[in-house]
C-alpha beads as a LAMMPS data file, in Angstrom:
LAMMPS data file: protein, C-alpha beads

302 atoms
301 bonds

1 atom types
1 bond types

-500.0 500.0 xlo xhi
-500.0 500.0 ylo yhi
-500.0 500.0 zlo zhi

Masses

1 110.0

Atoms # bond

1 1 1 0.063 0.045 -0.108
2 1 1 1.543 3.443 -0.699
3 1 1 -0.176 6.878 1.133
4 1 1 -0.965 9.959 0.163
5 1 1 -1.433 12.970 2.334
6 1 1 -4.006 15.671 1.341
7 1 1 -2.723 18.636 2.770
8 1 1 -4.624 19.894 5.862
9 1 1 -6.567 22.853 5.249
10 1 1 -9.854 20.913 4.528
11 1 1 -11.371 21.854 7.793
12 1 1 -12.365 25.490 9.365
13 1 1 -10.004 26.518 11.678
14 1 1 -6.572 25.328 10.192
15 1 1 -3.619 26.869 11.449
16 1 1 -2.518 29.483 9.442
17 1 1 1.049 28.489 9.531
18 1 1 0.128 26.056 7.261
19 1 1 -0.486 28.047 4.270
20 1 1 2.618 30.166 4.936
21 1 1 5.989 29.107 3.134
22 1 1 7.768 28.066 6.243
23 1 1 4.901 25.714 7.566
24 1 1 4.268 24.356 4.131
25 1 1 7.810 23.518 3.701
26 1 1 8.113 21.775 7.363
27 1 1 4.719 20.189 6.208
28 1 1 5.591 18.624 2.929
29 1 1 9.585 17.761 3.288
30 1 1 8.202 15.622 6.693
31 1 1 5.725 13.773 4.279
32 1 1 8.757 13.200 2.105
33 1 1 11.164 12.140 5.095
34 1 1 8.583 9.754 6.395
35 1 1 8.010 8.037 2.930
36 1 1 4.678 8.749 1.988
37 1 1 3.860 8.423 -1.668
38 1 1 2.537 11.997 -2.339
39 1 1 1.229 15.122 -1.187
40 1 1 -2.375 16.162 -2.440
41 1 1 -4.110 19.366 -2.860
42 1 1 -7.825 19.969 -3.760
43 1 1 -9.295 22.577 -6.381
44 1 1 -11.953 25.329 -5.482
45 1 1 -11.131 28.232 -6.986
46 1 1 -14.235 30.122 -6.764
47 1 1 -16.832 28.584 -4.260
48 1 1 -19.587 30.164 -2.731
49 1 1 -19.517 31.442 0.621
50 1 1 -22.538 29.217 1.432
51 1 1 -20.984 26.047 0.547
52 1 1 -18.054 27.268 2.547
53 1 1 -19.646 28.356 5.563
54 1 1 -21.908 24.605 5.545
55 1 1 -18.944 22.253 5.385
56 1 1 -17.071 22.972 2.687
57 1 1 -13.205 23.855 2.764
58 1 1 -10.982 26.194 1.627
59 1 1 -8.333 25.714 -0.991
60 1 1 -5.063 26.858 -2.815
61 1 1 -4.316 27.166 -6.098
62 1 1 -3.145 23.731 -7.362
63 1 1 -0.219 23.806 -9.750
64 1 1 0.794 26.944 -7.801
65 1 1 1.008 24.874 -4.492
66 1 1 2.771 21.828 -6.234
67 1 1 5.330 24.326 -7.722
68 1 1 6.370 25.601 -4.459
69 1 1 6.070 21.955 -3.089
70 1 1 8.525 20.647 -5.806
71 1 1 10.710 23.469 -5.110
72 1 1 11.522 22.053 -1.130
73 1 1 11.313 18.330 -2.322
74 1 1 13.093 15.670 -4.591
75 1 1 11.145 12.511 -3.892
76 1 1 7.279 12.906 -3.262
77 1 1 5.018 12.874 -5.745
78 1 1 2.864 16.044 -6.423
79 1 1 -0.845 15.180 -6.746
80 1 1 -3.954 16.943 -7.795
81 1 1 -6.826 15.711 -5.899
82 1 1 -8.562 16.516 -7.560
83 1 1 -8.247 18.820 -10.488
84 1 1 -12.033 19.847 -12.113
85 1 1 -10.996 19.618 -16.057
86 1 1 -14.165 21.591 -16.979
87 1 1 -13.104 24.792 -14.589
88 1 1 -10.546 25.906 -17.191
89 1 1 -8.990 25.656 -20.903
90 1 1 -7.121 22.734 -21.304
91 1 1 -4.154 24.117 -23.092
92 1 1 -3.814 26.616 -19.651
93 1 1 -3.886 23.352 -18.086
94 1 1 -1.645 21.343 -19.420
95 1 1 0.912 24.127 -19.638
96 1 1 0.895 24.820 -16.131
97 1 1 0.862 20.728 -15.338
98 1 1 3.535 20.462 -17.493
99 1 1 6.145 23.229 -15.954
100 1 1 5.129 21.556 -12.929
101 1 1 6.168 18.267 -14.213
102 1 1 9.259 19.690 -15.573
103 1 1 10.756 21.517 -12.922
104 1 1 9.562 18.572 -10.419
105 1 1 12.106 15.679 -12.491
106 1 1 8.516 14.492 -13.544
107 1 1 6.607 13.889 -10.288
108 1 1 3.239 15.008 -11.391
109 1 1 0.323 12.926 -10.977
110 1 1 -3.424 13.896 -12.079
111 1 1 -5.923 13.472 -10.668
112 1 1 -9.272 14.196 -12.509
113 1 1 -12.844 14.905 -11.941
114 1 1 -15.630 16.795 -13.564
115 1 1 -17.071 18.704 -10.725
116 1 1 -19.799 18.880 -8.632
117 1 1 -20.401 22.719 -7.473
118 1 1 -23.213 24.553 -9.695
119 1 1 -21.959 27.844 -7.998
120 1 1 -18.397 27.134 -8.912
121 1 1 -19.272 26.549 -12.495
122 1 1 -21.558 29.768 -12.743
123 1 1 -18.930 31.794 -10.906
124 1 1 -16.191 30.759 -13.620
125 1 1 -18.647 30.566 -16.706
126 1 1 -18.698 27.287 -17.613
127 1 1 -22.015 25.343 -18.039
128 1 1 -22.414 22.518 -15.760
129 1 1 -24.546 20.871 -17.434
130 1 1 -21.809 20.311 -20.546
131 1 1 -19.457 19.207 -17.876
132 1 1 -19.035 15.637 -18.955
133 1 1 -18.201 16.801 -22.894
134 1 1 -15.817 19.604 -21.234
135 1 1 -13.735 16.776 -19.476
136 1 1 -13.399 14.454 -22.235
137 1 1 -12.554 16.986 -24.971
138 1 1 -10.161 18.926 -22.439
139 1 1 -8.343 15.706 -21.549
140 1 1 -8.111 14.482 -25.339
141 1 1 -6.496 18.185 -25.781
142 1 1 -4.043 17.916 -22.982
143 1 1 -2.947 14.336 -23.980
144 1 1 -2.618 16.010 -27.786
145 1 1 -0.382 18.999 -26.653
146 1 1 1.768 16.694 -24.405
147 1 1 2.255 14.190 -27.534
148 1 1 1.814 15.851 -30.754
149 1 1 3.917 18.537 -31.975
150 1 1 2.379 20.401 -33.661
151 1 1 -1.012 19.560 -32.465
152 1 1 -4.127 19.823 -34.356
153 1 1 -7.811 19.726 -33.066
154 1 1 -10.915 20.821 -34.045
155 1 1 -13.396 19.883 -31.404
156 1 1 -16.736 20.840 -30.308
157 1 1 -15.355 23.345 -27.176
158 1 1 -11.700 23.559 -28.251
159 1 1 -9.849 24.050 -31.702
160 1 1 -5.964 23.985 -32.070
161 1 1 -4.113 25.085 -35.340
162 1 1 -0.420 23.663 -35.501
163 1 1 0.041 24.364 -31.538
164 1 1 3.713 23.690 -29.975
165 1 1 3.092 23.230 -26.106
166 1 1 6.977 23.136 -25.132
167 1 1 8.583 22.217 -23.262
168 1 1 7.149 19.086 -22.919
169 1 1 6.601 17.222 -19.624
170 1 1 9.381 14.905 -18.374
171 1 1 7.158 11.679 -18.051
172 1 1 6.440 10.547 -21.673
173 1 1 2.836 11.270 -22.559
174 1 1 2.560 13.587 -19.780
175 1 1 1.921 12.976 -16.005
176 1 1 -0.551 9.889 -15.336
177 1 1 -4.253 10.526 -14.993
178 1 1 -6.168 9.041 -12.574
179 1 1 -10.190 9.441 -12.527
180 1 1 -11.956 10.667 -9.874
181 1 1 -15.811 9.751 -8.834
182 1 1 -17.862 6.558 -8.307
183 1 1 -20.049 6.467 -11.391
184 1 1 -19.881 4.080 -14.490
185 1 1 -18.805 7.035 -16.630
186 1 1 -16.049 7.627 -14.070
187 1 1 -15.132 3.913 -14.060
188 1 1 -14.847 3.764 -17.907
189 1 1 -12.819 6.884 -18.122
190 1 1 -10.174 5.077 -15.532
191 1 1 -10.081 1.789 -17.709
192 1 1 -9.083 4.247 -20.345
193 1 1 -6.806 6.393 -18.546
194 1 1 -4.149 5.251 -15.698
195 1 1 -6.455 4.848 -12.931
196 1 1 -9.483 5.160 -10.505
197 1 1 -9.822 7.466 -7.550
198 1 1 -13.007 6.683 -6.035
199 1 1 -14.899 7.735 -2.951
200 1 1 -15.864 5.428 -0.038
201 1 1 -17.457 8.569 1.839
202 1 1 -20.928 8.719 3.877
203 1 1 -24.144 8.881 1.355
204 1 1 -24.853 12.511 2.361
205 1 1 -21.329 13.219 1.325
206 1 1 -21.897 11.365 -1.715
207 1 1 -25.056 13.146 -2.747
208 1 1 -23.173 16.296 -2.425
209 1 1 -20.609 15.177 -4.312
210 1 1 -22.988 13.974 -7.353
211 1 1 -21.517 10.868 -7.495
212 1 1 -22.555 7.378 -6.262
213 1 1 -22.052 6.090 -3.315
214 1 1 -19.999 2.852 -2.323
215 1 1 -21.258 1.097 0.659
216 1 1 -18.622 -1.502 1.566
217 1 1 -14.973 -3.151 0.502
218 1 1 -16.671 -5.718 -1.199
219 1 1 -18.551 -3.635 -3.604
220 1 1 -15.399 -1.336 -3.897
221 1 1 -13.430 -4.611 -4.865
222 1 1 -16.080 -6.050 -7.273
223 1 1 -15.935 -2.237 -8.954
224 1 1 -11.840 -2.113 -9.143
225 1 1 -11.993 -5.866 -10.531
226 1 1 -14.779 -4.448 -13.511
227 1 1 -12.438 -1.377 -14.134
228 1 1 -8.916 -3.875 -14.236
229 1 1 -10.879 -6.026 -16.581
230 1 1 -12.663 -3.227 -18.756
231 1 1 -8.639 -1.733 -19.204
232 1 1 -7.465 -5.289 -20.488
233 1 1 -10.320 -5.832 -22.674
234 1 1 -9.588 -2.374 -24.717
235 1 1 -6.299 -1.956 -24.143
236 1 1 -4.226 -5.228 -23.435
237 1 1 -3.243 -7.431 -20.819
238 1 1 -0.379 -4.908 -19.678
239 1 1 -2.860 -2.292 -18.848
240 1 1 -3.243 -2.633 -15.004
241 1 1 -4.719 0.579 -13.574
242 1 1 -3.692 2.056 -10.383
243 1 1 -6.459 2.612 -7.908
244 1 1 -6.128 5.421 -4.887
245 1 1 -9.273 5.549 -2.572
246 1 1 -10.639 7.887 -0.090
247 1 1 -12.753 6.078 2.791
248 1 1 -14.304 7.560 6.357
249 1 1 -11.090 6.405 7.618
250 1 1 -9.055 8.939 6.298
251 1 1 -8.491 11.012 9.273
252 1 1 -6.131 10.018 12.033
253 1 1 -5.982 10.069 14.583
254 1 1 -9.869 11.151 14.415
255 1 1 -10.435 8.125 12.494
256 1 1 -13.300 6.039 14.392
257 1 1 -11.572 2.737 15.576
258 1 1 -8.512 1.389 16.832
259 1 1 -4.882 0.969 15.716
260 1 1 -5.708 -2.802 15.061
261 1 1 -9.146 -1.848 13.475
262 1 1 -7.321 0.555 11.194
263 1 1 -4.639 -1.741 10.113
264 1 1 -7.187 -4.302 9.167
265 1 1 -9.290 -2.054 7.236
266 1 1 -6.339 -1.236 5.096
267 1 1 -5.485 -4.917 4.723
268 1 1 -8.840 -5.592 3.476
269 1 1 -7.980 -2.807 0.811
270 1 1 -5.409 -3.963 -0.553
271 1 1 -7.145 -7.483 -0.805
272 1 1 -9.759 -5.484 -2.911
273 1 1 -6.782 -4.451 -5.465
274 1 1 -6.491 -0.622 -3.769
275 1 1 -2.839 0.441 -4.373
276 1 1 -2.961 3.682 -2.462
277 1 1 -4.514 4.878 0.770
278 1 1 -5.386 8.663 1.135
279 1 1 -4.565 10.391 4.492
280 1 1 -5.963 13.100 5.975
281 1 1 -3.519 14.675 8.652
282 1 1 -5.132 17.233 11.650
283 1 1 -4.776 20.886 10.548
284 1 1 -5.628 22.781 13.425
285 1 1 -2.174 22.917 14.862
286 1 1 1.189 22.967 12.684
287 1 1 2.822 20.719 15.174
288 1 1 0.420 18.639 15.675
289 1 1 -0.046 17.812 12.190
290 1 1 3.807 16.791 12.117
291 1 1 3.318 14.654 15.218
292 1 1 0.323 12.815 13.651
293 1 1 2.134 12.195 10.518
294 1 1 4.811 10.483 12.169
295 1 1 2.761 8.849 14.168
296 1 1 1.036 7.357 11.046
297 1 1 3.729 6.515 9.510
298 1 1 5.277 4.422 12.447
299 1 1 2.243 2.786 13.187
300 1 1 1.256 1.804 9.899
301 1 1 4.445 1.109 7.574
302 1 1 4.141 4.166 5.455

Bonds

1 1 1 2
2 1 2 3
3 1 3 4
4 1 4 5
5 1 5 6
6 1 6 7
7 1 7 8
8 1 8 9
9 1 9 10
10 1 10 11
11 1 11 12
12 1 12 13
13 1 13 14
14 1 14 15
15 1 15 16
16 1 16 17
17 1 17 18
18 1 18 19
19 1 19 20
20 1 20 21
21 1 21 22
22 1 22 23
23 1 23 24
24 1 24 25
25 1 25 26
26 1 26 27
27 1 27 28
28 1 28 29
29 1 29 30
30 1 30 31
31 1 31 32
32 1 32 33
33 1 33 34
34 1 34 35
35 1 35 36
36 1 36 37
37 1 37 38
38 1 38 39
39 1 39 40
40 1 40 41
41 1 41 42
42 1 42 43
43 1 43 44
44 1 44 45
45 1 45 46
46 1 46 47
47 1 47 48
48 1 48 49
49 1 49 50
50 1 50 51
51 1 51 52
52 1 52 53
53 1 53 54
54 1 54 55
55 1 55 56
56 1 56 57
57 1 57 58
58 1 58 59
59 1 59 60
60 1 60 61
61 1 61 62
62 1 62 63
63 1 63 64
64 1 64 65
65 1 65 66
66 1 66 67
67 1 67 68
68 1 68 69
69 1 69 70
70 1 70 71
71 1 71 72
72 1 72 73
73 1 73 74
74 1 74 75
75 1 75 76
76 1 76 77
77 1 77 78
78 1 78 79
79 1 79 80
80 1 80 81
81 1 81 82
82 1 82 83
83 1 83 84
84 1 84 85
85 1 85 86
86 1 86 87
87 1 87 88
88 1 88 89
89 1 89 90
90 1 90 91
91 1 91 92
92 1 92 93
93 1 93 94
94 1 94 95
95 1 95 96
96 1 96 97
97 1 97 98
98 1 98 99
99 1 99 100
100 1 100 101
101 1 101 102
102 1 102 103
103 1 103 104
104 1 104 105
105 1 105 106
106 1 106 107
107 1 107 108
108 1 108 109
109 1 109 110
110 1 110 111
111 1 111 112
112 1 112 113
113 1 113 114
114 1 114 115
115 1 115 116
116 1 116 117
117 1 117 118
118 1 118 119
119 1 119 120
120 1 120 121
121 1 121 122
122 1 122 123
123 1 123 124
124 1 124 125
125 1 125 126
126 1 126 127
127 1 127 128
128 1 128 129
129 1 129 130
130 1 130 131
131 1 131 132
132 1 132 133
133 1 133 134
134 1 134 135
135 1 135 136
136 1 136 137
137 1 137 138
138 1 138 139
139 1 139 140
140 1 140 141
141 1 141 142
142 1 142 143
143 1 143 144
144 1 144 145
145 1 145 146
146 1 146 147
147 1 147 148
148 1 148 149
149 1 149 150
150 1 150 151
151 1 151 152
152 1 152 153
153 1 153 154
154 1 154 155
155 1 155 156
156 1 156 157
157 1 157 158
158 1 158 159
159 1 159 160
160 1 160 161
161 1 161 162
162 1 162 163
163 1 163 164
164 1 164 165
165 1 165 166
166 1 166 167
167 1 167 168
168 1 168 169
169 1 169 170
170 1 170 171
171 1 171 172
172 1 172 173
173 1 173 174
174 1 174 175
175 1 175 176
176 1 176 177
177 1 177 178
178 1 178 179
179 1 179 180
180 1 180 181
181 1 181 182
182 1 182 183
183 1 183 184
184 1 184 185
185 1 185 186
186 1 186 187
187 1 187 188
188 1 188 189
189 1 189 190
190 1 190 191
191 1 191 192
192 1 192 193
193 1 193 194
194 1 194 195
195 1 195 196
196 1 196 197
197 1 197 198
198 1 198 199
199 1 199 200
200 1 200 201
201 1 201 202
202 1 202 203
203 1 203 204
204 1 204 205
205 1 205 206
206 1 206 207
207 1 207 208
208 1 208 209
209 1 209 210
210 1 210 211
211 1 211 212
212 1 212 213
213 1 213 214
214 1 214 215
215 1 215 216
216 1 216 217
217 1 217 218
218 1 218 219
219 1 219 220
220 1 220 221
221 1 221 222
222 1 222 223
223 1 223 224
224 1 224 225
225 1 225 226
226 1 226 227
227 1 227 228
228 1 228 229
229 1 229 230
230 1 230 231
231 1 231 232
232 1 232 233
233 1 233 234
234 1 234 235
235 1 235 236
236 1 236 237
237 1 237 238
238 1 238 239
239 1 239 240
240 1 240 241
241 1 241 242
242 1 242 243
243 1 243 244
244 1 244 245
245 1 245 246
246 1 246 247
247 1 247 248
248 1 248 249
249 1 249 250
250 1 250 251
251 1 251 252
252 1 252 253
253 1 253 254
254 1 254 255
255 1 255 256
256 1 256 257
257 1 257 258
258 1 258 259
259 1 259 260
260 1 260 261
261 1 261 262
262 1 262 263
263 1 263 264
264 1 264 265
265 1 265 266
266 1 266 267
267 1 267 268
268 1 268 269
269 1 269 270
270 1 270 271
271 1 271 272
272 1 272 273
273 1 273 274
274 1 274 275
275 1 275 276
276 1 276 277
277 1 277 278
278 1 278 279
279 1 279 280
280 1 280 281
281 1 281 282
282 1 282 283
283 1 283 284
284 1 284 285
285 1 285 286
286 1 286 287
287 1 287 288
288 1 288 289
289 1 289 290
290 1 290 291
291 1 291 292
292 1 292 293
293 1 293 294
294 1 294 295
295 1 295 296
296 1 296 297
297 1 297 298
298 1 298 299
299 1 299 300
300 1 300 301
301 1 301 302
Protein backbone atom coordinates (compact mmCIF):
# COMPACT_ATOMS: atom_id res chain seq x y z
CA UNK A 1 0.00 0.00 0.00
CA UNK A 2 1.15 3.52 -0.83
CA UNK A 3 -0.08 6.60 1.04
CA UNK A 4 -1.09 10.03 -0.24
CA UNK A 5 -1.35 12.94 2.19
CA UNK A 6 -4.09 15.45 1.46
CA UNK A 7 -2.69 18.81 2.53
CA UNK A 8 -4.54 19.60 5.79
CA UNK A 9 -6.44 22.81 5.12
CA UNK A 10 -9.77 21.13 4.37
CA UNK A 11 -11.39 21.86 7.74
CA UNK A 12 -12.50 25.12 9.33
CA UNK A 13 -10.00 26.36 11.89
CA UNK A 14 -6.77 25.13 10.30
CA UNK A 15 -3.53 26.71 11.49
CA UNK A 16 -2.65 29.75 9.29
CA UNK A 17 0.97 28.57 9.44
CA UNK A 18 -0.03 25.80 7.02
CA UNK A 19 -0.54 28.36 4.25
CA UNK A 20 2.74 30.17 4.90
CA UNK A 21 5.96 29.23 3.12
CA UNK A 22 7.78 28.05 6.24
CA UNK A 23 4.90 25.90 7.45
CA UNK A 24 4.25 24.29 4.08
CA UNK A 25 7.94 23.53 3.72
CA UNK A 26 7.98 21.74 7.08
CA UNK A 27 4.91 19.67 6.23
CA UNK A 28 5.87 18.54 2.73
CA UNK A 29 9.45 17.80 3.73
CA UNK A 30 8.08 15.66 6.58
CA UNK A 31 5.74 13.89 4.14
CA UNK A 32 8.76 13.07 1.99
CA UNK A 33 11.11 12.11 4.81
CA UNK A 34 8.56 9.80 6.44
CA UNK A 35 8.06 7.81 3.24
CA UNK A 36 4.62 8.90 2.07
CA UNK A 37 4.14 8.53 -1.67
CA UNK A 38 2.43 11.81 -2.56
CA UNK A 39 1.10 15.13 -1.31
CA UNK A 40 -2.20 16.34 -2.76
CA UNK A 41 -4.14 19.59 -3.09
CA UNK A 42 -7.83 20.05 -3.92
CA UNK A 43 -9.38 22.34 -6.54
CA UNK A 44 -11.94 24.99 -5.57
CA UNK A 45 -11.02 28.29 -7.26
CA UNK A 46 -14.39 30.03 -6.74
CA UNK A 47 -16.64 28.23 -4.23
CA UNK A 48 -19.67 29.98 -2.79
CA UNK A 49 -19.59 31.36 0.74
CA UNK A 50 -22.70 29.28 1.46
CA UNK A 51 -20.79 26.09 0.59
CA UNK A 52 -17.80 27.14 2.69
CA UNK A 53 -20.11 27.92 5.63
CA UNK A 54 -21.93 24.58 5.49
CA UNK A 55 -19.09 22.08 5.51
CA UNK A 56 -16.96 23.14 2.53
CA UNK A 57 -13.29 23.97 2.74
CA UNK A 58 -10.72 26.50 1.64
CA UNK A 59 -8.10 25.66 -0.97
CA UNK A 60 -4.97 26.93 -2.64
CA UNK A 61 -4.34 27.10 -6.37
CA UNK A 62 -3.22 23.57 -7.13
CA UNK A 63 -0.40 24.06 -9.57
CA UNK A 64 1.05 27.01 -7.66
CA UNK A 65 1.09 24.99 -4.43
CA UNK A 66 2.52 21.93 -6.17
CA UNK A 67 5.20 24.06 -7.81
CA UNK A 68 6.22 25.33 -4.37
CA UNK A 69 6.31 21.77 -3.04
CA UNK A 70 8.45 20.71 -6.01
CA UNK A 71 11.06 23.29 -5.07
CA UNK A 72 11.46 22.07 -1.48
CA UNK A 73 11.33 18.29 -2.07
CA UNK A 74 13.13 15.75 -4.25
CA UNK A 75 11.12 12.51 -4.26
CA UNK A 76 7.49 12.83 -3.18
CA UNK A 77 4.88 12.85 -5.94
CA UNK A 78 2.81 15.99 -6.51
CA UNK A 79 -0.89 15.30 -6.95
CA UNK A 80 -4.00 17.20 -7.97
CA UNK A 81 -6.81 15.71 -5.91
CA UNK A 82 -8.82 16.32 -7.78
CA UNK A 83 -8.51 18.82 -10.65
CA UNK A 84 -11.86 19.84 -12.15
CA UNK A 85 -10.97 19.82 -15.84
CA UNK A 86 -14.14 21.60 -17.08
CA UNK A 87 -13.24 24.69 -15.01
CA UNK A 88 -10.38 25.73 -17.28
CA UNK A 89 -8.93 25.74 -20.76
CA UNK A 90 -7.13 22.43 -21.30
CA UNK A 91 -4.31 24.30 -23.05
CA UNK A 92 -3.69 26.37 -19.92
CA UNK A 93 -4.05 23.33 -17.64
CA UNK A 94 -1.64 21.32 -19.78
CA UNK A 95 0.93 24.12 -19.71
CA UNK A 96 0.70 24.57 -15.92
CA UNK A 97 0.95 20.84 -15.22
CA UNK A 98 3.77 20.23 -17.68
CA UNK A 99 5.70 23.11 -16.11
CA UNK A 100 5.44 21.56 -12.63
CA UNK A 101 6.25 18.13 -14.06
CA UNK A 102 9.40 19.44 -15.74
CA UNK A 103 10.61 21.47 -12.77
CA UNK A 104 9.96 18.56 -10.39
CA UNK A 105 11.77 16.03 -12.55
CA UNK A 106 8.61 14.18 -13.54
CA UNK A 107 6.72 13.89 -10.25
CA UNK A 108 3.19 15.06 -11.14
CA UNK A 109 0.15 12.77 -10.81
CA UNK A 110 -3.23 14.06 -11.93
CA UNK A 111 -6.47 12.99 -10.32
CA UNK A 112 -9.16 14.61 -12.46
CA UNK A 113 -12.91 14.94 -12.11
CA UNK A 114 -15.90 16.64 -13.67
CA UNK A 115 -16.88 18.78 -10.66
CA UNK A 116 -20.11 19.12 -8.72
CA UNK A 117 -20.52 22.67 -7.34
CA UNK A 118 -23.08 24.46 -9.49
CA UNK A 119 -22.28 27.85 -7.90
CA UNK A 120 -18.61 27.42 -8.80
CA UNK A 121 -19.40 26.58 -12.42
CA UNK A 122 -21.57 29.71 -12.54
CA UNK A 123 -18.81 31.91 -11.09
CA UNK A 124 -16.31 30.58 -13.61
CA UNK A 125 -18.65 31.04 -16.58
CA UNK A 126 -18.81 27.31 -17.39
CA UNK A 127 -21.98 25.43 -18.30
CA UNK A 128 -22.23 22.70 -15.69
CA UNK A 129 -24.62 20.69 -17.86
CA UNK A 130 -21.77 20.25 -20.36
CA UNK A 131 -19.16 19.20 -17.82
CA UNK A 132 -18.89 15.64 -19.11
CA UNK A 133 -18.23 16.64 -22.71
CA UNK A 134 -15.84 19.37 -21.51
CA UNK A 135 -13.98 16.80 -19.42
CA UNK A 136 -13.59 14.30 -22.24
CA UNK A 137 -12.58 16.84 -24.85
CA UNK A 138 -10.32 18.68 -22.42
CA UNK A 139 -8.43 15.54 -21.49
CA UNK A 140 -8.02 14.66 -25.17
CA UNK A 141 -6.54 18.11 -25.79
CA UNK A 142 -4.15 17.84 -22.85
CA UNK A 143 -2.82 14.48 -23.96
CA UNK A 144 -2.58 15.81 -27.50
CA UNK A 145 -0.44 18.84 -26.71
CA UNK A 146 1.80 16.67 -24.52
CA UNK A 147 2.48 14.15 -27.30
CA UNK A 148 2.09 15.89 -30.67
CA UNK A 149 4.05 18.82 -32.09
CA UNK A 150 2.45 20.49 -33.88
CA UNK A 151 -0.97 19.62 -32.45
CA UNK A 152 -4.13 19.85 -34.53
CA UNK A 153 -7.60 19.64 -33.00
CA UNK A 154 -11.11 20.55 -34.07
CA UNK A 155 -13.64 19.79 -31.34
CA UNK A 156 -16.98 21.07 -30.17
CA UNK A 157 -15.36 23.32 -27.55
CA UNK A 158 -11.66 23.63 -28.37
CA UNK A 159 -9.65 24.19 -31.55
CA UNK A 160 -5.91 23.95 -32.24
CA UNK A 161 -4.10 24.88 -35.42
CA UNK A 162 -0.48 23.79 -35.27
CA UNK A 163 -0.05 24.33 -31.51
CA UNK A 164 3.38 23.64 -30.02
CA UNK A 165 3.17 23.48 -26.21
CA UNK A 166 6.85 23.23 -25.30
CA UNK A 167 8.81 22.28 -23.31
CA UNK A 168 6.99 18.97 -22.92
CA UNK A 169 6.51 17.21 -19.58
CA UNK A 170 9.33 14.97 -18.37
CA UNK A 171 7.03 11.95 -18.14
CA UNK A 172 6.50 10.45 -21.62
CA UNK A 173 2.95 11.16 -22.75
CA UNK A 174 2.44 13.52 -19.83
CA UNK A 175 1.67 12.91 -16.15
CA UNK A 176 -0.45 9.85 -15.32
CA UNK A 177 -4.18 10.57 -15.03
CA UNK A 178 -6.43 8.89 -12.49
CA UNK A 179 -10.16 9.58 -12.87
CA UNK A 180 -12.12 10.64 -9.78
CA UNK A 181 -15.70 9.61 -9.12
CA UNK A 182 -17.78 6.50 -8.55
CA UNK A 183 -20.12 6.54 -11.54
CA UNK A 184 -20.10 4.05 -14.39
CA UNK A 185 -18.89 6.83 -16.67
CA UNK A 186 -16.00 7.63 -14.32
CA UNK A 187 -15.05 3.95 -14.17
CA UNK A 188 -15.07 3.68 -17.96
CA UNK A 189 -12.81 6.74 -18.16
CA UNK A 190 -10.52 5.20 -15.54
CA UNK A 191 -10.15 2.09 -17.69
CA UNK A 192 -9.11 4.28 -20.61
CA UNK A 193 -6.59 6.28 -18.57
CA UNK A 194 -4.06 5.40 -15.85
CA UNK A 195 -6.35 4.58 -12.97
CA UNK A 196 -9.31 5.26 -10.72
CA UNK A 197 -9.80 7.38 -7.60
CA UNK A 198 -13.12 6.40 -5.96
CA UNK A 199 -14.72 7.71 -2.78
CA UNK A 200 -16.04 5.56 0.03
CA UNK A 201 -17.88 8.27 1.94
CA UNK A 202 -21.09 8.81 3.87
CA UNK A 203 -24.24 8.81 1.69
CA UNK A 204 -24.85 12.53 2.28
CA UNK A 205 -21.29 13.34 1.13
CA UNK A 206 -21.75 11.20 -1.97
CA UNK A 207 -24.97 13.06 -2.78
CA UNK A 208 -23.27 16.42 -2.33
CA UNK A 209 -20.45 15.30 -4.62
CA UNK A 210 -23.01 14.14 -7.24
CA UNK A 211 -21.58 10.63 -7.35
CA UNK A 212 -23.04 7.24 -6.41
CA UNK A 213 -22.06 5.86 -3.02
CA UNK A 214 -19.86 2.82 -2.47
CA UNK A 215 -21.01 1.25 0.77
CA UNK A 216 -18.60 -1.62 1.42
CA UNK A 217 -15.08 -2.77 0.66
CA UNK A 218 -16.59 -5.83 -1.02
CA UNK A 219 -18.49 -3.58 -3.43
CA UNK A 220 -15.34 -1.52 -4.01
CA UNK A 221 -13.36 -4.67 -4.81
CA UNK A 222 -15.96 -5.80 -7.33
CA UNK A 223 -15.86 -2.41 -9.08
CA UNK A 224 -12.04 -2.37 -9.11
CA UNK A 225 -12.14 -5.76 -10.80
CA UNK A 226 -14.56 -4.42 -13.41
CA UNK A 227 -12.35 -1.40 -14.14
CA UNK A 228 -9.24 -3.53 -14.58
CA UNK A 229 -11.04 -6.11 -16.69
CA UNK A 230 -12.46 -3.35 -18.88
CA UNK A 231 -8.95 -1.91 -19.28
CA UNK A 232 -7.51 -5.29 -20.26
CA UNK A 233 -10.33 -5.99 -22.72
CA UNK A 234 -9.85 -2.69 -24.54
CA UNK A 235 -6.14 -1.99 -24.08
CA UNK A 236 -4.41 -5.34 -23.58
CA UNK A 237 -3.12 -7.44 -20.70
CA UNK A 238 -0.50 -4.85 -19.74
CA UNK A 239 -3.19 -2.27 -18.89
CA UNK A 240 -3.36 -2.67 -15.11
CA UNK A 241 -4.92 0.45 -13.63
CA UNK A 242 -3.80 2.13 -10.39
CA UNK A 243 -6.49 2.62 -7.73
CA UNK A 244 -6.34 5.25 -4.98
CA UNK A 245 -9.21 5.37 -2.49
CA UNK A 246 -10.55 7.86 0.04
CA UNK A 247 -12.55 6.25 2.86
CA UNK A 248 -14.13 7.53 6.11
CA UNK A 249 -11.00 6.22 7.89
CA UNK A 250 -8.78 8.80 6.13
CA UNK A 251 -8.47 10.99 9.21
CA UNK A 252 -5.79 10.23 11.78
CA UNK A 253 -5.90 10.18 14.75
CA UNK A 254 -9.54 11.36 14.61
CA UNK A 255 -10.65 8.29 12.65
CA UNK A 256 -13.16 5.95 14.29
CA UNK A 257 -11.86 2.70 15.74
CA UNK A 258 -8.60 1.35 17.11
CA UNK A 259 -5.18 0.96 15.55
CA UNK A 260 -5.88 -2.72 14.94
CA UNK A 261 -9.20 -1.88 13.26
CA UNK A 262 -7.47 0.59 10.99
CA UNK A 263 -4.72 -1.91 10.17
CA UNK A 264 -7.44 -4.42 9.30
CA UNK A 265 -9.17 -1.77 7.16
CA UNK A 266 -5.98 -1.18 5.19
CA UNK A 267 -5.46 -4.91 4.74
CA UNK A 268 -8.97 -5.41 3.43
CA UNK A 269 -8.50 -2.53 0.97
CA UNK A 270 -5.27 -4.09 -0.28
CA UNK A 271 -7.05 -7.42 -0.77
CA UNK A 272 -9.75 -5.57 -2.74
CA UNK A 273 -7.09 -4.27 -5.13
CA UNK A 274 -6.39 -0.78 -3.75
CA UNK A 275 -2.86 0.53 -4.43
CA UNK A 276 -2.93 3.83 -2.55
CA UNK A 277 -4.77 5.17 0.52
CA UNK A 278 -5.57 8.82 1.16
CA UNK A 279 -4.53 10.13 4.60
CA UNK A 280 -5.97 13.32 6.11
CA UNK A 281 -3.84 14.55 9.02
CA UNK A 282 -5.24 17.12 11.47
CA UNK A 283 -4.69 20.77 10.59
CA UNK A 284 -5.64 22.77 13.65
CA UNK A 285 -2.00 23.11 14.73
CA UNK A 286 1.14 22.79 12.62
CA UNK A 287 3.08 20.84 15.24
CA UNK A 288 0.14 18.48 15.71
CA UNK A 289 0.06 17.93 11.94
CA UNK A 290 3.72 16.93 11.96
CA UNK A 291 3.29 14.68 15.00
CA UNK A 292 0.28 12.95 13.42
CA UNK A 293 2.15 12.34 10.17
CA UNK A 294 5.02 10.74 12.08
CA UNK A 295 2.67 8.71 14.29
CA UNK A 296 0.74 7.37 11.31
CA UNK A 297 3.91 6.51 9.39
CA UNK A 298 5.41 4.64 12.33
CA UNK A 299 2.17 2.88 13.26
CA UNK A 300 1.18 1.67 9.82
CA UNK A 301 4.52 1.20 8.13
CA UNK A 302 4.44 3.99 5.57
